[in-house]
Every structure is written in C-alpha cells, then in structure tokens.
C-alpha positions in Angstrom: 130.3 119.8 111.5 127.0 118.1 110.6 127.0 114.3 110.6 124.4 112.6 108.4 123.6 108.9 108.8 120.9 106.2 108.5 119.5 105.8 112.0 116.6 103.4 112.0 116.7 103.0 115.8 116.0 106.7 116.4 114.7 107.5 119.9 111.1 108.4 119.9 111.8 111.1 122.6 114.5 112.7 120.3 112.1 112.5 117.3 109.3 114.2 119.2 111.6 116.9 120.5 112.8 117.6 116.9 109.3 117.7 115.5 108.4 120.4 118.1 111.6 122.4 117.4 111.0 122.2 113.6 107.4 123.4 113.8 106.3 120.1 112.2 105.0 119.2 115.7 102.0 121.5 114.9 100.8 118.7 112.5 102.0 115.6 114.2 100.6 113.7 117.2 103.4 114.8 119.6 101.1 114.4 122.6 100.6 110.7 121.8 103.8 108.9 122.7 102.6 105.5 121.4 101.9 107.0 117.9 105.3 108.8 117.8 107.0 105.5 118.8 105.1 103.6 116.2 106.0 106.2 113.5 109.6 105.5 114.2 109.3 101.7 114.5 107.3 101.4 111.3 109.5 103.6 109.1 112.1 101.6 107.2 114.5 104.4 106.2 115.4 107.2 108.5 118.3 109.7 107.9 119.4 112.0 110.6 121.5 115.1 110.8 123.4 115.7 114.1 125.8 118.3 115.4 127.9 117.0 118.4 125.4 114.2 118.8 122.4 116.6 119.0 119.6 115.7 116.6 119.0 118.7 114.3 117.3 117.0 111.3 115.5 113.9 110.3 114.0 112.5 107.1 111.6 109.6 107.9 110.5 107.4 105.0 108.5 104.4 104.1 109.9 102.7 101.0 110.0 99.6 98.9 113.4 100.9 97.6 112.6 100.3 93.9 109.3 102.0 93.0 108.3 104.6 95.6 109.6 106.3 98.7 107.1 108.2 100.8 109.1 110.8 102.7 106.6 111.2 105.5 108.6 113.7 107.7 111.4 116.1 106.8 112.2 118.1 109.9 115.0 120.5 110.7 115.4 122.4 114.0 114.4 126.0 113.3 117.8 127.1 114.7 119.5 125.2 111.9 117.2 125.9 109.0 118.3 127.7 105.8 121.7 125.9 105.8 120.8 123.2 103.3 120.2 120.4 105.9 116.7 119.6 104.6 117.9 119.4 101.0 120.8 117.2 102.0 118.5 114.8 103.9 116.3 114.6 100.8 119.3 114.1 98.6 120.5 111.2 100.8 117.1 109.6 100.9 116.9 109.7 97.1 120.4 108.4 96.7 119.6 105.4 99.0 116.5 104.7 96.8 117.7 105.7 93.3 115.1 103.7 91.3 112.2 104.9 93.4 110.2 108.1 93.0 110.4 110.2 96.1 106.9 111.4 97.2 106.0 113.8 100.0 103.1 116.0 101.1 104.3 119.5 101.8 103.6 121.3 105.0 101.7 124.6 104.3 104.8 126.6 105.3 107.0 124.6 103.0 105.1 124.7 99.7 107.6 127.1 98.0 110.6 125.3 99.5 110.3 122.0 97.5 110.0 123.7 94.1 112.9 125.9 95.0 115.2 122.9 95.6 114.1 121.3 92.3 111.2 119.0 93.1 108.2 118.9 90.8 104.8 119.8 92.1 102.2 117.1 91.5 98.5 118.0 91.3 96.9 114.6 91.7 97.3 113.7 95.3 94.5 112.5 97.5 94.2 112.1 101.2 91.8 109.9 103.2 92.0 110.3 107.0 89.1 108.1 108.0 87.2 105.2 106.3 84.1 107.0 107.4 84.8 109.6 104.7 84.4 106.9 102.0 81.0 106.9 100.2 
C-alpha cells in the first residue's frame, strides 16, 4: 500500500537517492550535497509517496498557494513507475494549491507523459541559467 503525505522535512539523503533511482538525477546536482540539502530546505510544499516507509516518489514545489505553484521535481523510482504514482503526486499538489496554476518544466524523457495525464503544453517558457547570459 502506498502512503502519500506532505513531508517538508524530507531527508536530503533520501531525496538524492530517489533522484538517482528515478533517472532525474541525470539533470540534478546529486554530487553536490549542499545544493540537494538547500533544494529541500527552500521548497515549501513536498509530497512524498512511500511503501513500507521506503521513499518511492516525491513532488517538490515552490508555491505562494494562490497564484502559482512551480513543481520543480516530480520523481518516481523506476521500479514503481507506470502505476499512477506521479499522477497522484501531481493531483495532491494541485489539490493543496487549488487556486494556483501548477507549472513545471518537463524532463526530455517525460514530454509525452504530461499531456497524456491531462496537462496543457505551454509554448512560452524561458530559462536563464546565468546572469552572464543576459545582454
């Protein structure tokens, strides 16, 4: 049985391990513990999915609860994927912030997934990784 809950004090070690097991670790700073720790500490809405206390899924968000929710990480252990866990984590996140638009940047391998579960693709997203990139 899967237990879903808000868990804002998630262990950075568990989070890192799940990122790796979900393949999201390929695009996250898993070799920089301080950044992983800060990612957890600075998020203000974290839902987890656990089986027998083992972390198998996480939805990590930054939100104002009324206008926008940035779902920064949605990760499910590859052994547990294709069971609706990611969709449930997204549903719970949206339910917790019903007035806010839920926004995420899709990982390349997940582009088709989000449309499949009913999310609308947006074409006007921009990313700035360094202030040196500004003209």
